[in-house]
N, C-alpha and C positions, 0 to 999 in steps of 0.2 A: 226092338226098334221099329218105329212105324215107316212104312215105304209108300210112296207115292209116284204116280207117273208123272212126266214133266209137264203135260197138259193141267192135270189136277194142281200141281205146286204153282202154277202161272195164276191159276183161279183162285187160290185159296193162300197166299205166301203170307199174309199177315196172320193167320191163324197158325201156319206152319212155324214161323219165326217165334210167335208167343209159345208153342209147345216146345221148342229147342231152347228157348231162354228159361222154360221151366223145368229144364234138365231131361227131355225126352227128345233124343236124337232122332232127326227125320233122314230117311234115304230117298234120294230122288233118282227115278228109273227112267231110261231113255230105252224104248223098246225092249223093255224087260231087264235091261241090264243096268247095275248102279253107276251112276256118273256123278253123284255130289252128295255130301252129307251136310247137314245143318245141325251145327251143335251150338250150346251155349258159348258166349266169348268168356275169356278168363276175366277175373276179376282186375280193376285197376291196380297197377304195380307201385310197391312204395319207392320213394326217391331214395337214393343212396346218400346217407350222411357221409360227406367226404372227410370230415375230421374224425370220425369212427373209423372209416376205411383205413386212413392213413395211420392211425394208431394201432391198427393191427399190421399192417405192413412194415412199419420202420422196425418192428421186433424180428421180423423173418430174416433169416440170414442171405447173402448175396449167393446166387448160383456160381459155382466155380468154372463154368463153362457157358458160351454162348448160347441161346436157345436151338439156333440151327443146328449146332454140332450135336447138342444133345439130342434133338429128335433125329439126327442122321445115325448116331450111335444107336439108339434104342431101335431103329428101324433096321439097321445093318447086324447087330449082335443077335446071333443065333438064341443066347439065354433068355432073351426079352420074349 
């Protein structure tokens, strides 16, 4: 991972962003200690197809207890 001090990062931000976008993470240091990391952004997310999601969820059985009770039982039961 490439490391640069804050002053250098300010002076060469465009270059560092290009390096991060190309897959090379950049660590920015302040007084020799890491304070930030530039990494490539994740790709665009695909939209959820509501019809396909509904087709899957309608086949799922209903839970026998409310979610809050389920979480409390899982939290308090020593077997889990």
